[in-house]
N, C-alpha and C positions, 0 to 999 in steps of 0.2 A: 504494500500500500504506500503510495507516494505521500511524503510529508506535507502537511498543511502549514504553509509559512505563517499564517495568521495565528495558529495555535501551536507554535514551536518556540520553546524557550531555550536559549543557549547561554550557559554559564561558562565564562572564560576564566579558567583557573590557572595557577602556576603549573599544574601538571597537564594542562591541555583543556580543550573545550568539552563540555558535557551537554548533550542535546536531550531535551525533555519534551515529549509530546504531551501537550495539555489536553484535558478531556472535558470540554464544555458540556458534552452530553451527559456527563455524570455529576459535575459540580459547576454549573454555569456561573453562580455568584462568586465562587472562589477563584475560578479562572479569570473572570472579568477584573477582579480586584488585583490579582497578580500582574496582569497585563498593564493595568493603570499605573501601578507603583513602579513597574519596570521601566515604563516609558517616561516616568518622572525622574528616573535615576535614583530612586529610593534605595535600591540594593547595591549601587555602585560602591565598591570597596569593602563590602561586608564580608567578614570571614565565613567561608563555606565550611560547615562542620563535618559532615560525613554522608556516606551513601551506604544504606543497608540493602544489598541485592534482593530484589523481589519484594521489598517492603516500602522503603521511603528514601527520598533525598532531603537532607536536612540543611536548610540554609540558615541565615541569621537575621537579626533585627538590629538596625543601628542604635536603637535605644535600649537594647536588652542584651545582657550577657547570657551565655549558655553554659550550664554546669552539668557535669556527670559525676556521680558519686557511687561508691560501692556500698551496697546494703547488706553485704554478707550473704549468708544462705538462708533458705526458708525451710523450716521443719514442718512438714504437713502432718496434721493429726488425722484421726479417723473421720470418715464421712458420718454425719449424724442426721440422716433423713427422718429418723423416727421422731425428732423433736419438732420438725416443721415439714409436714407432709407435702406441701406444695412447693418446696424449695430444696435446692441442693445446699448443703451446709457442711462446713468443716472448719476446724481450727487450724491456724497457721502461726507458728512461733517465728517471729522476726527478731528475737531478742526481747521483744515485748509481745504480749498475747493479742491475737486477733481471731475473730470469728467472721468468716466470709459466708454470705448468704446470697445465692443466685436465684433470681425470680424473673418473670416475664415483664414486669412493669414497675418502675420506681415512683411514678407520680403519686400513687395512693398509699405508699408505705408510711407507716407511722414511725419514722426514724427515732424521734425523741422518746415515744412511749416504749417501743420494743427495746431500744438501746438502754434506757433507764432500767427496765425490768431485768435485762440480762446482767446488769451490774450486780444484782442480788443473787444471781444463779452461779456466776463464776467467781471464785474466791480471789480477791484482789482486783476484781473488775476486769473488763475486756474491751478492746476496741472492736467495733462492729462495722463491717463493710457490707453494704447492700449494693449488689451489682446486677447489671443486665448487659447483654451484648449490644454493640452500637450498630450504626447503619452500614459500616464497612467491615470487612474481615479483619480480625485481630484488633478490634476496637471494643473497649468496655466503657460503660457509663457507671459512675460510682457516686453513692452518697455514704457519708461516714459519720458514725457516732464515736467520739473519742472519750475514753474513760476519764472521769474527773472534769470534763468540759461540756460535752453535749455534741450536737451536730456542728461540724466545722466545714469550711470551704474547701479544704484539701488536706491530704495526709500522705506523706511520702512512704512510710512503712506500710500504711494501709493500701496504697496503690500497688506496692510490690507484693503484698500478701494476696490481694485480689487477683493479680495477674498469675501468681503461682497456683492458686486454687483453680482458677478458670482453665489454666493449661492442663492441670491434672484431670479435669473433667472433659478435656478434648474440645473446649469452646474456643480456644485461641492457640496460636503458635507460640514461638519463643520471643518474638518482638511485638510488644503490645503497647498500644496507645490507650491510656486510662484517662477518661474525661471526668475530672473532678468539677464540682460547681465553680471553683475558682480558677480553673485552667486545666490544660492537658499535660500529663506527664508521660514520658516514654519509659518502658520497662523492658530490659533485655534479660532474658532468663538463660543463663549459662548453667552447666551442670553443677558447678561449685560456687557460683557467685551470681548475684543479681545486681545489675547496674540500673540506676535511676537517673534520668536526664530530664531537664526542663529549663525554662527561662528563669533568670534571676535578676532582680533589681536591687541596687544598693539603696537602702532607705535611711540608714543612720550609721554613725560610728559610736560604739559603746566602749567606754573606758571603765574597767572594774578594778577597784583596789581590794585585794584580799583582806587587808585589815579593816577596810571600810565595810565589806560584806559581813565580817564577823561582828562589827559594831552595829550592824543594822542600818547603815546608810544606803541611800539609793544610788545606782550607777549614774554617771554623767553621760548624756546622750546629745549628739550633735546631728540633727536631721539634715538630710541633703535638700538642696533647693528643688 
């Protein structure tokens, strides 16, 4: 099939050009926005992060840094379908405890109510991830109840636990995009290590004095503009 010049994006890298065929038939709004920004020169000079064959091409954002951290490994617990008959459920130990629940729809889930109840069931409390599959392969949608806090906008270990559990159920592959309410995180599941990647913004510099902490004083914070 001949390339469509109107829907072809060429990234010029130090290692050579990368040609990407855009798919307006699948994501018309996304393609239109990429083309608009590219023509404005928005991406010029942006560091190109990585390519995962068969999965994604990861570019950058001039206003945002990209960070990848190791989350260690995930220890999968037993499946627990007897506790929630309409959902896949299992525990995942990421160094902190998680309970991942897969169901068909998150819109009507009582995250606060179920999450609060489960704090009384699991000694020491548990982080609860409610997940479903996204609109594309290897995509998950997540809502999370963090122990001691309640429902939050995002959770790094929760995203890793969700991806590990979903992979164990055959719902996703090893390279997973997890859509938190606060943004999307990428999880790479290796045999011995989980890598978590996502955008980061510098919001403040925090100076902590050990003696001050012991004395109960507050840290000094310098917000960025």
